[in-house]
C-alpha positions as CSV (number, residue, x, y, z in Angstrom):
1,M,87.6,110.6,113.6
2,T,85.2,109.9,111.3
3,S,84.3,105.7,111.3
4,D,85.4,103.9,108.6
5,P,84.7,100.5,108.2
6,D,87.2,98.9,106.0
7,F,90.1,100.5,108.3
8,E,87.5,98.4,111.4
9,S,87.8,94.9,109.1
10,D,91.6,95.8,108.6
11,L,92.5,96.2,112.1
12,A,90.1,93.5,112.9
13,R,93.1,91.0,111.2
14,Y,95.8,92.3,113.7
15,P,96.9,92.0,117.0
16,P,96.1,94.4,119.8
17,R,97.8,97.9,119.7
18,P,99.0,96.9,116.1
19,F,100.9,100.4,115.8
20,L,102.9,99.9,118.2
21,K,104.0,95.5,116.9
22,E,103.5,95.8,113.3
23,Q,104.5,99.3,110.7
24,S,102.5,97.9,108.1
25,I,99.6,99.1,110.0
26,W,100.8,102.5,109.5
27,A,100.5,102.5,105.3
28,I,97.4,100.8,105.6
29,S,96.4,104.2,107.8
30,V,97.2,105.8,105.4
31,Y,96.0,104.3,102.2
32,R,92.8,104.2,103.7
33,F,93.0,107.4,104.8
34,G,93.5,109.0,101.5
35,R,90.5,107.2,100.2
36,R,88.5,109.0,102.8
37,V,89.9,112.3,101.3
38,L,89.1,111.2,97.4
39,K,85.6,111.0,98.5
40,R,85.2,114.6,99.6
41,K,83.2,117.6,98.2
42,P,85.9,119.2,95.9
43,G,88.0,122.2,97.8
44,L,90.8,123.6,100.3
45,L,90.0,121.3,102.9
46,R,90.5,118.8,100.3
47,N,93.4,120.2,98.2
48,L,95.1,120.3,101.8
49,Q,94.2,117.2,103.1
50,L,95.6,115.2,99.8
51,K,99.2,117.4,100.2
52,F,98.8,116.2,103.6
53,Y,98.0,112.8,102.9
54,W,100.8,112.4,100.4
55,L,103.4,113.7,102.7
56,L,102.5,111.0,105.2
57,F,102.6,108.9,101.7
58,R,106.5,109.0,101.2
59,L,107.3,109.4,105.0
60,V,105.6,105.8,105.0
61,E,106.5,104.5,102.2
62,T,110.0,105.2,102.9
63,A,110.0,104.3,106.8
64,T,108.0,100.9,105.7
65,G,109.1,100.1,102.4
66,I,105.1,99.6,101.6
67,S,103.7,101.5,98.8
68,L,100.0,101.3,98.5
69,P,99.1,103.7,95.9
70,L,95.8,105.6,96.7
71,E,94.7,104.8,93.4
72,A,94.7,100.9,93.5
73,Q,91.0,99.2,95.0
74,I,92.1,97.8,98.1
75,G,89.1,95.9,99.5
76,P,88.6,95.8,103.8
77,G,90.1,93.5,106.0
78,L,93.6,93.6,104.5
79,R,96.6,92.4,106.2
80,I,100.1,92.2,105.5
81,H,102.8,89.7,107.0
82,H,106.5,91.0,107.9
83,F,106.5,94.9,106.5
84,G,108.9,95.5,104.0
85,N,108.9,95.7,100.3
86,I,105.5,95.8,99.2
87,F,104.4,97.2,96.0
88,I,100.9,97.8,94.1
89,N,100.2,99.5,90.9
90,S,98.2,102.3,90.8
91,N,95.6,100.0,88.9
92,A,95.3,96.6,90.6
93,I,92.0,95.7,92.1
94,I,92.7,94.0,95.8
95,G,89.5,91.6,97.1
96,R,88.6,91.5,100.8
97,N,90.6,89.8,103.5
98,C,93.6,89.1,101.7
99,T,97.3,88.7,102.8
100,L,100.6,90.2,102.1
101,R,103.8,89.0,103.4
102,Q,107.3,90.6,103.0
103,G,108.9,91.0,98.9
104,V,104.6,91.0,97.5
105,T,104.6,93.0,94.2
106,I,101.0,93.1,92.5
107,G,102.0,95.1,88.9
108,N,101.6,95.5,85.4
109,R,103.9,94.1,83.2
110,V,105.0,97.4,80.9
111,D,104.5,100.8,81.4
112,D,100.5,101.5,81.3
113,G,99.1,97.7,80.7
114,P,96.8,96.0,82.5
115,S,97.4,94.3,86.9
116,P,95.9,91.9,88.6
117,V,92.5,91.8,89.7
118,V,93.1,89.6,93.2
119,E,89.9,88.7,94.6
120,D,88.9,88.5,98.1
121,D,90.3,86.0,100.6
122,V,93.3,85.6,98.3
123,E,96.8,84.8,100.8
124,F,100.9,85.8,99.0
125,G,104.0,84.1,100.1
126,A,106.6,86.2,101.0
127,Y,108.3,87.7,97.9
128,A,105.8,86.4,95.4
129,Q,104.8,88.2,92.6
130,A,101.8,89.4,89.7
131,F,101.4,91.2,86.2
132,G,99.7,91.8,84.2
133,G,95.5,91.8,83.2
134,I,95.3,88.0,85.4
135,H,92.6,87.4,87.7
136,I,94.0,86.2,90.7
137,A,90.4,83.9,92.2
138,K,89.0,83.8,96.2
139,G,90.6,81.8,98.8
140,A,93.8,81.1,96.1
141,K,97.1,80.5,97.6
142,I,99.9,82.0,95.8
143,G,103.5,80.2,97.1
144,A,106.8,82.1,98.4
145,L,108.6,83.6,95.6
146,S,106.0,82.2,92.7
147,V,105.9,84.4,89.8
148,V,102.0,85.0,88.4
149,L,101.2,85.2,84.6
150,C,97.8,83.6,84.5
151,D,94.9,83.1,85.9
152,I,94.8,81.2,88.8
153,P,91.2,79.9,89.9
154,A,89.4,80.0,92.7
155,G,90.7,78.4,95.8
156,A,93.7,76.9,94.4
157,T,97.8,76.6,95.2
158,A,100.1,78.6,93.1
159,V,103.9,78.1,93.0
160,G,106.9,78.3,90.5
161,I,108.4,80.7,88.1
162,P,105.8,80.9,86.6
163,A,103.5,79.7,88.8
164,K,101.7,76.4,87.8
165,V,98.8,75.5,89.7
166,I,99.7,72.4,91.7
167,K,96.3,72.0,93.9
168,K,92.8,72.4,92.2
169,G,90.4,74.4,93.9
170,L,87.8,73.2,95.9
171,H,84.6,74.9,93.3
172,D,87.1,74.0,90.2
173,R,87.6,70.7,88.7
174,S,88.2,70.7,85.2
175,L,91.8,72.0,85.6
176,A,94.0,69.7,85.2
């Protein structure tokens, strides 16, 4: 098996033997497999592997309720707690060491519209949603059931519908 530092970073955030304990790692492993296949030279082998990827993607998506499309850009160290009902838009960008809990959606507001950019070390609470061409900066925390429709500064905590910053980030003292 080919070494994949991104997947190794994902595994480092899970307990030992996660494939027996955490179904979310199934979705992450299929996503990482698909990304490795995309890096291969075009040809018959790559085409066959992509077909196999799509079969695995649909099986795991159905079994776990986690949709991590191949086109999404997801950094290493992804951790998904409490799998189920997690949907990431194919145009979304997610940084390193981010945490998602059950019910999280990161997507667009309109068909073919922009999707969020999520920086490193961001945590999403259960059923949190982020929509549109927004930017969620490094170390932000999105509270459970929150709907984020605007930019969130670094280190800030945002909650509510629509989400509002309730705690300023350590590096940003200019926000009210």
